[in-house]
Every structure is written in structure tokens, then in C-alpha cells.
C-alpha positions in Angstrom: 12.9 -50.3 -11.6 11.6 -47.5 -9.3 7.8 -46.8 -9.6 7.0 -43.3 -8.6 3.5 -42.4 -7.2 2.3 -39.0 -8.5 -1.1 -37.4 -7.8 -3.2 -37.1 -10.9 -4.1 -33.5 -10.2 -0.7 -32.4 -9.0 0.4 -28.8 -9.0 -3.0 -27.2 -8.9 -1.4 -23.7 -8.7 -2.4 -20.2 -9.5 -0.7 -20.9 -12.9 -4.0 -22.4 -13.9 -6.3 -19.8 -12.7 -5.8 -17.0 -10.1 -7.6 -17.9 -6.9 -7.6 -17.2 -3.2 -8.6 -20.8 -2.4 -6.1 -23.3 -0.7 -3.7 -24.8 -3.3 -2.8 -28.5 -3.0 1.0 -29.1 -3.0 2.8 -30.7 -5.9 3.3 -34.5 -5.5 6.7 -35.9 -4.7 7.8 -39.2 -6.2 7.5 -42.1 -3.8 10.6 -44.2 -2.6 8.8 -47.5 -2.7 10.5 -50.1 -4.9 8.1 -52.2 -6.9 7.7 -54.0 -10.2 4.0 -53.3 -10.4 2.4 -49.8 -11.1 0.7 -48.2 -8.1 -2.7 -46.5 -8.8 -2.7 -42.7 -8.3 -4.7 -41.1 -5.6 -6.6 -37.8 -5.7 -7.3 -36.1 -2.3 -10.7 -34.7 -1.4 -9.2 -31.3 -1.4 -8.0 -31.6 -4.9 -11.3 -32.9 -6.1 -13.2 -30.1 -4.5 -10.7 -27.5 -5.9 -11.0 -28.8 -9.5 -14.8 -28.7 -9.3 -14.7 -25.1 -8.5 -12.9 -24.3 -11.9 -14.8 -23.8 -15.2 -14.5 -26.8 -17.5 -12.3 -24.9 -19.9 -9.8 -24.2 -17.2 -9.5 -27.6 -15.5 -6.1 -29.3 -15.9 -5.5 -32.2 -18.2 -5.8 -35.3 -16.2 -2.8 -37.6 -17.0 -0.2 -39.8 -15.3 -2.0 -43.1 -14.7 1.4 -44.3 -13.7 5.0 -43.2 -13.8 8.1 -45.3 -14.1 11.6 -44.0 -14.0 14.1 -46.4 -15.6 17.8 -46.6 -15.6 20.4 -45.8 -13.0 18.3 -43.2 -11.1 16.7 -44.4 -8.0 14.4 -42.6 -5.6 14.8 -44.6 -2.4 16.2 -41.8 -0.2 15.6 -38.1 0.2 19.0 -37.3 -1.3 18.2 -39.4 -4.3 14.7 -37.7 -4.8 16.4 -34.3 -4.7 19.2 -35.3 -7.0 19.6 -32.7 -9.7 19.2 -33.6 -13.4 20.5 -31.4 -16.1 20.1 -31.3 -19.9 22.7 -29.1 -21.6 23.0 -27.9 -25.1 24.2 -24.9 -27.1 21.2 -23.0 -25.7 22.1 -23.6 -22.0 21.1 -26.1 -19.3 17.7 -27.0 -17.7 17.9 -28.5 -14.2 15.3 -30.6 -12.3 15.1 -32.6 -9.3 14.7 -36.3 -9.9 11.3 -36.4 -8.1 9.9 -33.6 -10.3 10.1 -36.1 -13.3 7.0 -37.7 -11.9 4.9 -34.5 -12.1 2.8 -34.2 -15.2 0.0 -31.7 -14.6 -0.8 -29.6 -17.6 -2.1 -26.0 -17.3 -5.2 -25.3 -19.4 -3.5 -22.3 -21.1 -0.6 -24.6 -22.2 -3.0 -27.4 -23.4 -5.0 -24.9 -25.5 -1.8 -23.5 -27.1 -0.4 -27.0 -28.0 -3.7 -28.3 -29.5 -4.3 -25.0 -31.3 -0.7 -25.1 -32.9 -1.0 -28.7 -33.9 -4.3 -28.1 -35.6 -2.9 -25.1 -37.3 0.2 -26.8 -38.7 -2.0 -29.7 -39.7 -3.9 -27.4 -42.0 -0.8 -25.7 -43.5 1.3 -28.9 -43.6 -1.0 -31.9 -43.5 1.9 -34.3 -44.4 3.8 -33.5 -41.1 1.3 -35.3 -38.8 2.5 -33.4 -35.8 0.7 -34.5 -32.6 0.0 -31.9 -29.9 1.5 -34.2 -27.3 5.0 -33.7 -28.9 4.7 -30.0 -28.4 3.5 -30.7 -24.9 6.7 -32.9 -24.4 8.9 -30.0 -25.5 7.1 -27.5 -23.4 7.5 -29.8 -20.3 11.3 -30.2 -20.8 12.0 -26.6 -21.8 10.0 -24.8 -19.2 7.6 -27.1 -17.4 4.8 -25.4 -19.5 5.9 -21.9 -18.7 6.5 -22.5 -14.9 10.3 -23.0 -14.7 12.2 -21.4 -11.8 8.9 -20.4 -10.1 7.2 -18.5 -13.0 3.5 -18.6 -13.3 1.7 -19.2 -16.5 -1.3 -16.8 -16.8 -4.5 -17.5 -18.7 -3.2 -15.2 -21.4 -0.4 -17.7 -22.1 2.4 -15.4 -20.7 4.7 -16.7 -17.9 5.4 -14.2 -15.1 8.2 -13.4 -14.5 9.7 -14.1 -18.0 11.6 -17.2 -18.4 15.1 -16.2 -19.7 18.1 -18.5 -20.1 21.8 -18.0 -19.6 23.8 -15.6 -21.8 24.9 -17.2 -25.0 28.5 -16.0 -24.6 30.5 -19.0 -25.7 31.3 -20.1 -22.2 31.1 -23.8 -21.3 28.8 -25.7 -23.5 26.7 -22.7 -24.9 27.1 -21.1 -28.2 28.4 -17.6 -28.6 25.5 -15.5 -30.1 25.8 -11.7 -29.9 22.6 -9.7 -29.3 20.0 -9.7 -32.1 17.0 -8.3 -30.5 18.5 -5.2 -28.7 17.3 -6.8 -25.5 13.7 -6.5 -26.4 12.8 -10.1 -25.7 15.6 -11.3 -23.2 16.7 -7.9 -21.6 20.3 -8.5 -22.7 21.8 -6.0 -25.2 25.2 -7.8 -25.3 24.3 -11.5 -25.8 21.3 -13.4 -26.9 19.4 -15.7 -24.5 16.8 -18.4 -24.9 13.5 -17.0 -23.9 9.9 -18.1 -23.3 8.0 -21.3 -22.6 9.6 -23.1 -25.7 13.0 -21.4 -25.2 13.5 -19.8 -28.6 16.7 -17.8 -29.3 15.9 -14.3 -30.5 18.1 -14.7 -33.6 16.0 -17.8 -34.6 12.8 -16.1 -33.7 13.5 -12.9 -35.8 15.1 -15.0 -38.5 11.7 -16.3 -39.6 10.6 -18.7 -36.8 8.3 -16.2 -35.1 4.6 -16.8 -35.3 1.4 -15.2 -34.1 -0.4 -18.1 -32.6 -3.3 -16.3 -30.9 -4.1 -13.7 -33.5 -3.4 -10.6 -31.4 -1.1 -9.1 -34.0 2.1 -9.6 -32.0 4.8 -12.3 -32.4 6.3 -12.9 -29.0 8.4 -15.8 -27.9 7.3 -15.1 -24.4 3.7 -16.0 -25.3 3.1 -19.8 -25.2 0.5 -19.4 -28.0 3.0 -17.8 -30.3 5.9 -20.0 -29.2 3.9 -23.3 -29.6 3.0 -22.4 -33.2 6.5 -21.4 -33.9 7.8 -24.7 -32.4 5.4 -26.7 -34.5 6.5 -24.9 -37.7 10.1 -25.5 -36.7 9.6 -29.3 -36.1 7.8 -29.7 -39.5 10.3 -27.4 -41.3 12.8 -30.2 -42.1 10.0 -32.2 -43.8 9.0 -35.8 -43.0 6.1 -37.6 -41.4 6.5 -37.1 -37.6 4.2 -40.1 -37.0 7.3 -42.1 -38.0 9.5 -42.5 -34.9 13.0 -41.8 -36.6 11.6 -38.7 -38.2 10.1 -37.6 -34.8 13.4 -38.1 -33.2 15.3 -36.2 -35.9 12.9 -33.3 -35.7 13.4 -33.1 -31.8 17.1 -33.4 -32.2 17.0 -30.5 -34.6 15.1 -28.5 -32.0 17.9 -29.2 -29.4 20.9 -31.5 -30.3 21.0 -33.7 -27.2 20.2 -37.5 -27.2 18.9 -37.3 -23.6 16.8 -34.3 -24.5 15.3 -36.3 -27.4 14.6 -39.3 -25.1 13.1 -37.2 -22.4 10.8 -35.2 -24.8 9.5 -38.2 -26.7 8.9 -40.0 -23.2 6.7 -37.1 -22.0 5.0 -37.0 -25.4 4.0 -40.6 -25.1 3.0 -40.1 -21.5 0.6 -37.2 -22.5 -0.8 -39.5 -25.3 -1.2 -42.7 -23.3 -1.3 -41.6 -19.7 1.6 -43.9 -18.9 4.9 -42.2 -18.3 8.1 -44.2 -18.7 10.8 -41.6 -18.0 14.5 -42.2 -18.9 17.0 -41.1 -16.4 20.5 -40.0 -17.3 23.5 -42.3 -16.5 24.7 -41.3 -12.9 28.3 -42.4 -12.3 29.3 -43.1 -8.7 30.7 -40.0 -7.0 29.6 -37.9 -9.8 27.4 -35.7 -7.5 24.2 -34.3 -8.9 25.5 -33.8 -12.5 25.2 -29.9 -12.3 28.1 -27.8 -13.4 28.6 -25.9 -10.1 31.1 -23.4 -11.5 28.6 -22.3 -14.0 25.8 -22.4 -11.5 27.9 -20.2 -9.1 28.7 -17.7 -11.9 24.9 -17.6 -12.7 24.2 -16.8 -9.0 26.8 -14.2 -8.9 25.6 -12.5 -12.1 22.1 -12.5 -10.8 23.2 -11.1 -7.4 25.1 -8.4 -9.2 22.1 -7.5 -11.3 19.9 -7.4 -8.3 22.5 -5.1 -6.5 22.7 -2.8 -9.6 18.9 -2.5 -9.8 18.7 -1.8 -6.0 21.5 0.9 -6.4 19.6 2.5 -9.2 16.4 2.6 -7.3 18.1 4.0 -4.2 19.8 6.8 -6.4 16.5 7.7 -7.9 14.9 7.9 -4.6 17.7 10.1 -3.2 17.2 12.5 -6.1 13.4 12.6 -5.4 14.0 13.2 -1.7 16.6 15.9 -2.3 14.3 17.7 -4.7 11.3 17.5 -2.3 13.4 18.7 0.7 14.6 21.8 -1.3 11.0 22.6 -2.3 9.8 22.3 1.3 12.7 24.6 2.5 11.9 27.2 -0.1 8.2 27.1 0.9 9.2 27.4 4.5 11.4 30.5 3.9 8.6 32.1 1.9 6.1 31.6 4.8 8.7 32.9 7.3 9.3 36.0 5.2 5.5 36.6 4.8 5.0 36.3 8.5 7.8 38.6 9.4 6.4 41.3 7.0 2.9 40.8 8.7 4.4 41.1 12.2 6.4 44.3 11.2 3.3 45.9 9.7 1.3 45.0 12.9 4.0 46.4 15.1 4.1 49.7 13.2 0.3 50.0 13.5 0.5 49.4 17.2 3.1 52.1 17.6 1.1 54.6 15.7 -2.0 53.9 17.9 0.1 54.1 21.0 1.5 57.5 20.0 -2.1 58.8 19.4 -3.3 57.4 22.7 -0.3 59.1 24.5 -1.1 62.3 23.0 -4.8 62.0 24.0 -3.7 61.2 27.6 -1.9 64.6 28.2 -4.3 67.5 27.4 -3.3 71.1 28.0 -5.0 72.7 31.1 -7.5 75.5 30.4 -7.0 78.8 32.4 -9.6 79.6 35.0 -10.9 83.4 34.7 -11.1 85.6 37.8 -14.1 87.8 38.5 -13.6 91.6 38.6 -14.5 93.3 42.0 -17.5 95.6 42.2 -16.6 99.3 41.6 -16.2 101.6 44.6 -19.2 104.0 45.3 -18.9 107.4 43.6 -20.4 109.5 46.4 -19.7 109.9 50.0 -22.9 109.8 52.1 -23.8 113.0 54.0 -24.6 111.3 57.1 -23.0 108.4 58.8 -23.9 105.4 57.1 -25.3 102.5 58.8 -22.8 99.7 59.5 -21.8 98.6 56.0 -22.3 95.1 55.2 -19.3 92.9 54.7 -18.2 93.1 51.1 -18.9 90.1 49.0 -15.8 88.0 48.4 -14.7 87.7 44.8 -15.3 84.3 43.3 -12.7 81.7 44.1 -11.0 80.3 40.7 -11.7 76.7 39.9 -8.9 74.3 41.1 -6.8 72.8 38.3 -7.0 68.9 37.9 -3.7 67.2 38.7 -1.8 66.3 35.5 -1.8 62.5 34.6 1.7 61.0 34.4 2.2 57.6 32.8 5.1 55.3 32.9 5.9 52.1 31.0 5.9 48.7 32.7 7.6 46.1 30.4 8.0 42.4 31.0 6.5 38.9 30.6 2.7 38.7 31.1 1.5 36.0 33.3 -1.9 35.2 35.0 -5.4 34.3 34.2 -9.0 35.1 35.1 -9.0 38.4 37.1 -5.3 38.3 38.2 -2.7 39.4 35.7 1.0 40.3 36.4 4.0 41.7 34.4 7.2 40.3 35.8 5.4 39.6 39.1 3.8 42.9 39.5 0.0 42.6 39.7 -1.9 44.9 37.3 -4.8 47.0 38.3 -7.3 46.4 35.4 -10.5 47.1 37.4 -12.9 44.9 39.0 -14.6 41.9 37.1 -13.3 43.0 33.8 -12.1 39.7 32.4 -15.4 38.8 30.8 -16.2 42.2 29.4 -15.7 42.9 25.7 -12.3 44.4 25.1 -12.1 47.9 23.5 -9.1 46.9 21.3 -7.4 43.9 19.7 -4.6 43.8 22.2 -3.0 40.5 21.1 -3.3 41.3 17.4 -5.1 38.1 16.5 -8.6 36.9 15.9 -10.1 40.3 16.2 -11.6 42.0 19.3 -12.5 39.4 22.0 -13.2 39.7 25.8 -10.5 41.3 27.8 -9.6 37.9 29.4 -9.2 36.3 26.0 -7.1 39.2 24.6 -4.8 38.9 27.6 -4.6 35.1 27.3 -3.2 35.7 23.8 -0.4 37.7 25.3 0.5 35.2 28.1 4.3 34.3 28.2 5.1 37.1 25.8 6.9 40.4 26.2 4.4 43.2 26.7 4.5 46.9 27.6 1.6 48.5 29.5 1.4 52.2 30.5 0.5 52.6 34.2 -0.3 55.6 36.4 2.9 56.9 38.0 3.4 55.3 41.4 0.7 52.6 40.8 -0.1 49.6 38.6 -3.4 51.2 37.3 -3.3 50.3 33.5 -4.1 53.0 30.9 -2.4 51.5 27.8 -1.9 47.9 26.7 0.6 47.2 24.0 0.2 51.0 22.9 -3.6 50.7 22.7 -5.9 52.6 25.0 -7.5 50.8 27.9 -8.6 53.8 30.2 -9.1 57.4 29.3 -7.4 60.3 31.0 -10.2 60.7 33.4 -9.8 57.0 34.4 -12.9 55.7 32.6 -12.5 52.4 30.6 -12.3 52.7 26.9 -15.5 51.2 25.2 -15.4 49.2 21.9 
């Protein structure tokens, strides 16, 4: 006989109630060999954690002692991790040997079992179904909604859903084609056992389904509904389940396996008495861990293929979204570029018109200077010799014509800053201390009229054309816009 030492409050996990507090690990059966039961221990951490829970959410305290009988020993790590499987037409459930000594009961599951037993006692009082028998079935079928790492929520729904293998007739399982269109088990080809009590969809839809929590929905994935359905199924064959043969027959009807019956009733007695005497299956020498490895390998491959298919579907959908977004961004970019090009063309045309007007203003026609007529000659000759005649007054000298202003273009890259500006290395004559004065025109075509220095800074490193006086670098026009007048004075805003 091997006596396992569990912890009374084992498995205090978020399946009981979501929490950010530290979680105590589940207990592992001891390898000590003894003929006397060993008292359980509860750590200070576990006591503190349980006290933080509302009374209604505290786990059921069970497992005063656990004894595993038969040919299964827990002396070594390999023995404690030996896998145990219960197979039937619905599929297989696999545990490690040490997990048989873990008996914590989530409050949501306890509530569902007790409510279902009370309900069936009202509708079928002769059945005498104890809630502990439902707890035994829930423990073996799904570890109360926590099989395979699922978490039983306070709403009675395990997440992720607990779904068995495809009932495709391979190996020990029955061949049952899809009856629920995949609504319960996600499989539209074959049925699969689902939920905390592992109902087959065809059985559930065939009349076994119940609404245990009164929410108007019958779901095998809800432990409240599944527990009431299991209660009705156990009592459906008639008989008084307080009688051991009738109880065994009802459990065998639920899952036709002798070891399943022995395991369920052992857990049921343990939940009733607090003392768990768990039967172990016969383990022949050299038989390994009793798991059908070929089937397990097929299940793993099927799961991997499903994961790969889901990932490929997600990747394809993402690629479609990215392509659509890229096309939209390109269209928006082209629209912005076209709008900008149109604006630049309009600005260029406007500057050309202004330059033409300024060029015309810079070349006025010279006005003719009139000459004065000379005084007429005297009409009479004097009779006597005249006194020396005064020198005749010279005629007025005509006004000298102003030299004509000749401009020539200077084109190149504008560089410089402050008071020094050059086009392709030729320094421009813009007048003294003009950088900080307000510009007369918007020479760079942006941000309106600023100071001359800011306007020129907006044209730095770009191709510009300035009109300078022939033979000099004195600037009269910048980008076709007037800077100086024909008389050399600076244009004002």
C-alpha cells in the first residue's frame, strides 16, 4: 500500500476566482511507503489565501487522507509521473499517477453538483442521487472543468473549452458523424465529447440537454447545465442509487468501463467521507505508461495541423489588409503629389507674369529735351556806331539723357546667410544691412512676405534667377519680382 500525502487546499488556482495574488502549487503525492495514514498539512500561504476569498467562493476542504491501492506505486519520480488512461467509446482521459491524490473542488463546480442533485431529488425523489456521485464523474471526466489546463470560471464555463477526440471509429472510439454542425465541439465532420461532464452532442441534442442555471440556454460547456443533465441521465434508468449495485450500473451506463466505474465511485466516497481510497489500474511489467502512443501522436499531429491552418488563415487575412492599406496610401500620395504640382505650376505662372511686368517697368522710353529758339535779329541798323555790343546770350543747353538701364539674368544655386548671398559663387549686391528689413515681395513663394533674409533663406540650395545690372551684380529682380526700381531705389512693400 502506498499512502499519498496531499494538501487539503491544493490547486488554489484562478479557476476558483480570478486574482493577482500568488497561487499555491498543486500538491504532488509523496513517495513514502507506510501502512498508516499521514495527516495533511496546509501552508501558511494557503491559509492566508483562502481567508481572502468570500465564503461562497472558498474551495471544499476534502482529502483527510488518500490511499492508492493495487499495483501502482509512487516510490520514484517515474512512478509518480506514470500516465493512467481510461478509455471508452467516447475517447480517453489521461492523468499522471500523482494527480490521483489531488481533490480540491472549485466552488463553481460544488455549487453545480449540489444544485443538480437537489433539483433531481425534487423531480425524481426515488433516485436518491448524492451530489458526491456527480462530483466523482466531474473529477474523472474533466477534473471539474480543468482538464488539459482549462480554467473553470465562476460562471461555470471552462476556458478554453474541453473537447475530446473525433469520434471517427478509429481505435476504441465509436464512429458518430456530426450532429451539432460544430456548434458545441467545433467539428462539422465528427462529433466529439464536450464540456466538464463530456457529453456527446448527439446525446445532448437527443434529449439529455438541460438548463441548470436558468439562463435560457442549454450548453454542455456550462457545468451547471451539464451537471443537471448528468443527474437526469444517471437517474434515467430507474433504480435507487443509494444501493451500490444500482449506483455502479448507472455509472457504467454513463461510461461503459469497469475501471471508470471503480474510479468514479472511489472519488464519490472520498468527497462524502473525506477519505480517498483510489484504485489503480493493473500495470503489467514493461507495459510502459498504458497510453496509446500512436493515437496520442495522431492527436498531436492533428492539433499541430489545426494550429498551422489557423496561423495561415490569420497570415492571409493580414496580408490582404496590408495590401489594401498600401494601395490606399499610394493613392493618397499620388493625389497629394498632383495637387502640389498644380500649385507649383500656378505659382510659377504667377511669378513669370510679375517678372514680365517688372521688366517692362524697368525699360521706360526716354523723353525728348526741347531746344530754345534764339532771339530774333534787330530790325534796324543804328545810325551811329554802336557801342561795343555785348556778347550774345548763349542758347540754353539741352538736358543730358540718362543712360539706359540694361539688365541681364544670373541663374544658379543660391547660397549664403545674413548679409552675404551668392549665386553659383558670385556674391550679390543687395544693398547694405538689408537682411533684417521687410521684403517688398514674397520671393520664396511661402509663408507670405517676411524679412529679406527670411525670404532668401527660403530659396537656399534651390535654383534661382536674379536680374542684375549689366557688368555688375547689383540685384534688380529676384525670381521675376521687383527688388529695385529703374532709378536704383529699393522697392517698398
